[in-house]
C-alpha positions in Angstrom: 15.4 -7.2 17.0 11.7 -7.4 17.6 9.6 -8.2 14.5 6.9 -5.6 13.5 5.6 -7.6 10.5 5.7 -11.2 9.8 4.1 -12.3 6.4 4.0 -16.1 5.8 3.0 -17.3 2.4 0.4 -14.8 1.6 -1.8 -15.6 -1.3 -4.7 -13.3 -2.5 -7.1 -14.7 -5.2 -9.7 -12.9 -7.1 -12.2 -13.9 -9.5 -12.4 -12.2 -13.0 -15.8 -12.4 -14.8 -16.5 -11.6 -18.4 -19.9 -10.4 -17.5 -22.5 -10.3 -14.7 -24.2 -13.7 -15.7 -21.0 -15.4 -14.8 -20.7 -13.7 -11.5 -24.3 -14.8 -10.5 -23.8 -18.4 -11.8 -20.7 -18.6 -9.8 -22.6 -17.8 -6.5 -25.5 -20.2 -7.3 -23.9 -23.3 -8.6 -20.9 -25.5 -7.5 -19.2 -25.5 -10.8 -16.6 -22.6 -11.0 -17.3 -19.8 -13.2 -15.1 -16.9 -14.1 -11.2 -16.9 -14.2 -8.9 -17.1 -11.1 -6.4 -14.2 -10.7 -3.6 -14.2 -8.1 -2.8 -10.7 -7.1 -0.3 -12.3 -4.5 1.2 -15.7 -4.7 3.0 -17.2 -1.7 4.5 -13.9 -0.4 6.8 -14.2 2.7 8.8 -11.5 4.3 9.6 -9.9 7.7 10.3 -6.4 8.8 11.9 -5.4 12.1 10.7 -2.7 14.3 12.1 0.5 12.9 12.6 -0.8 9.4 11.6 1.4 6.3 10.6 -1.1 3.7 10.0 0.0 0.1 7.7 -2.1 -2.3 8.7 -1.9 -5.8 7.6 -3.6 -9.0 5.8 -2.8 -12.2 2.1 -2.1 -12.4 0.1 -5.1 -11.3 2.8 -6.7 -9.4 0.8 -6.7 -6.2 2.3 -4.0 -4.2 -1.0 -2.2 -3.3 -2.7 -5.5 -2.6 0.1 -6.5 -0.1 -0.1 -3.1 1.6 -3.8 -3.5 2.1 -3.5 -7.0 3.5 -0.9 -5.8 6.0 -3.1 -2.9 6.9 -6.1 -5.3 7.5 -8.1 -3.7 4.8 -8.2 -6.7 2.4 -8.1 -10.2 3.8 -5.6 -12.7 2.5 -7.0 -16.0 0.7 -4.4 -18.0 2.4 -1.2 -17.6 4.5 -0.9 -15.3 7.5 0.3 -11.8 8.5 1.2 -10.9 11.9 1.4 -7.1 12.7 2.8 -6.0 16.0 1.2 -2.7 16.7 -1.4 -0.3 15.3 -1.0 0.0 11.5 -2.3 2.9 9.5 -2.7 3.1 5.8 -2.2 6.3 3.7 -3.4 6.1 0.2 -5.3 8.5 -2.0 -8.9 8.6 -0.7 -8.3 5.6 1.5 -10.9 5.5 4.3 -12.4 8.8 3.3 -16.2 9.3 2.9 -16.6 11.4 -0.3 -20.0 12.9 0.8 -18.7 14.2 4.2 -16.5 17.3 4.6 -12.9 17.1 5.4 -13.6 18.0 9.1 -16.4 15.2 9.4 -13.9 12.8 8.0 -11.3 13.7 10.7 -14.0 13.3 13.5 -15.3 10.1 12.0 -12.0 8.4 11.6 -10.8 9.4 15.0 -14.0 7.9 16.5 -13.5 4.7 14.6 -9.9 4.5 16.0 -11.3 4.8 19.6 -10.4 8.4 20.4 -12.6 10.2 23.0 -14.5 13.5 22.2 -11.8 15.5 24.1 -8.9 13.9 22.2 -10.6 14.6 19.1 -11.1 18.3 19.9 -7.4 18.5 20.9 -6.2 16.6 17.7 -8.4 18.2 15.1 -6.6 21.5 15.0 -3.3 19.8 14.5 -4.5 17.6 11.7 -6.2 20.5 9.8 -3.0 22.7 10.2 -0.8 19.9 8.7 -3.2 19.3 6.0 -2.8 22.9 4.8 -6.4 22.6 3.3 -7.7 25.9 4.9 -11.3 26.7 4.1 -11.6 23.6 1.9 -11.7 21.6 5.2 -15.5 22.3 5.4 -16.2 21.2 1.9 -17.2 17.7 0.8 -14.2 15.5 0.0 -15.7 14.6 -3.3 -15.0 18.2 -4.4 -11.2 17.6 -3.5 -8.5 17.0 -6.0 -6.3 13.8 -5.5 -3.7 15.9 -3.9 -6.1 17.5 -1.4 -7.4 14.0 -0.5 -3.9 12.7 -0.1 -3.1 15.7 2.3 -6.0 14.9 4.4 -5.4 11.2 4.6 -1.7 11.8 5.4 -2.5 14.4 8.1 -4.9 12.2 9.7 -2.7 9.1 9.8 0.5 10.7 11.0 -1.2 12.6 13.7 -2.9 9.5 15.2 0.7 8.3 16.0 0.6 4.7 14.5 3.2 2.1 15.3 3.3 1.0 11.6 2.8 3.5 8.8 1.9 2.3 5.4 2.2 4.9 2.6 0.7 3.9 -0.8 1.7 6.3 -3.5 0.3 9.1 -1.3 3.4 11.3 -2.0 3.1 11.0 -5.7 0.2 13.4 -5.9 -0.1 17.1 -4.8 2.8 19.6 -4.7 6.4 19.1 -4.0 6.5 21.3 -0.8 3.9 19.1 0.9 5.8 16.0 -0.2 8.9 17.4 1.4 7.0 18.2 4.6 5.5 14.6 4.7 8.9 13.1 4.1 10.3 15.2 6.9 7.4 13.8 9.2 8.3 10.2 8.1 12.0 10.9 9.1 10.7 11.8 12.5 8.8 8.6 12.7 11.9 6.7 11.7 14.0 8.4 14.5 11.2 7.4 16.9 11.7 3.8 15.9 8.5 3.2 14.0 8.1 0.9 11.2 7.2 2.2 7.7 6.0 0.4 4.5 6.5 2.7 1.4 4.8 2.0 -1.8 6.1 4.2 -4.8 7.4 4.3 -8.3 9.8 7.0 -7.2 13.2 5.3 -6.9 14.8 8.6 -5.7 12.4 8.5 -2.7 13.2 4.9 -2.1 16.9 5.6 -2.0 16.4 8.6 0.1 14.1 7.1 2.7 14.1 3.2 2.8 16.7 0.8 4.1 15.2 -2.4 2.7 13.5 -3.2 -0.5 10.8 -5.9 -1.5 10.7 -6.4 -5.2 7.4 -8.1 -6.3 6.8 -9.4 -9.8 3.5 -10.9 -10.8 2.4 -11.3 -7.2 5.6 -13.1 -6.3 8.7 -12.1 -4.3 11.6 -11.6 -6.9 14.0 -10.2 -4.3 14.2 -8.7 -0.8 17.2 -7.2 0.9 18.9 -3.8 1.3 18.4 -0.8 -0.8 22.1 -1.1 -1.9 21.6 -4.6 -2.9 18.2 -4.7 -4.6 17.6 -1.4 -6.2 20.5 -1.5 -8.6 19.2 -4.9 -9.9 15.7 -3.4 -10.3 17.0 -0.4 -12.2 18.9 -2.7 -14.5 15.9 -4.8 -15.0 13.8 -1.7 -15.9 16.4 -0.4 -18.5 16.3 -3.9 -20.2 12.6 -4.1 -20.1 12.0 -0.8 -21.6 14.1 -1.9 -24.7 11.8 -4.8 -25.3 9.2 -4.8 -28.1 5.5 -4.9 -27.3 5.5 -8.7 -28.2 8.5 -9.4 -26.1 7.0 -7.7 -23.1 3.8 -9.7 -23.6 5.8 -12.9 -23.7 7.7 -12.0 -20.6 4.4 -11.5 -18.8 3.0 -14.8 -20.0 6.2 -16.6 -18.6 5.8 -14.6 -15.4 2.2 -15.9 -15.0 3.3 -19.5 -15.9 6.0 -19.4 -13.2 3.3 -18.2 -10.7 0.9 -21.0 -11.7 3.7 -23.5 -11.5 4.7 -22.3 -7.9 1.1 -22.5 -6.8 0.6 -25.9 -8.2 3.8 -27.3 -6.6 2.6 -25.7 -3.2 -0.9 -27.4 -3.5 
């Protein structure tokens, strides 16, 4: 099988500052100010062409960061990602200019993707029709609800016919009917052999749509494999985690961050 995504040892480091003074000092002086935070730590996985891979994990596990790295929106600090084909990210408000109308955003996005004026003229009605935004298409995006922004972003992304579709919680907002319509469109893409990354807290959607699961925890890969193998483990983990007290959950988090630091230290 031909590889669609090859992610090798991806690490993404951010700096956390307690105030603006620390931020300025960190820019001006060689001494390091602020606290290092690793959103991703040595993440590796591969996806074949035609795979539908679900990213799961608790809040702050690095799912959206990894999706943005694969989409080329956020650069990795170290490691590498090889994407074979055009990738398109669908997330609420991702790539949308809030001051422009929905129609203007469609035209701008298509221009940035290299479409000709005639191609834009041909595609625009299809995108507007799929979005179901009606008269709101000529209103500024800043006046849209999160569901409306998600509709517009999804409509643009699926109609430009990408090779790799990355969906980050875009189906968790808006009405159920549009979510069903979007899932049907994603099934069409899957039948065409396109690769998809699906970031969601909905395990039901994962079971219905994905064939592989990448489980992230504190920026690290905890498990990667088939839906049948990984999801039951994750569901059991969630059941056990919910039963922990607040102090026990905090202790679990501290241990997770310690494991992350140990792994990065060993790698260095």
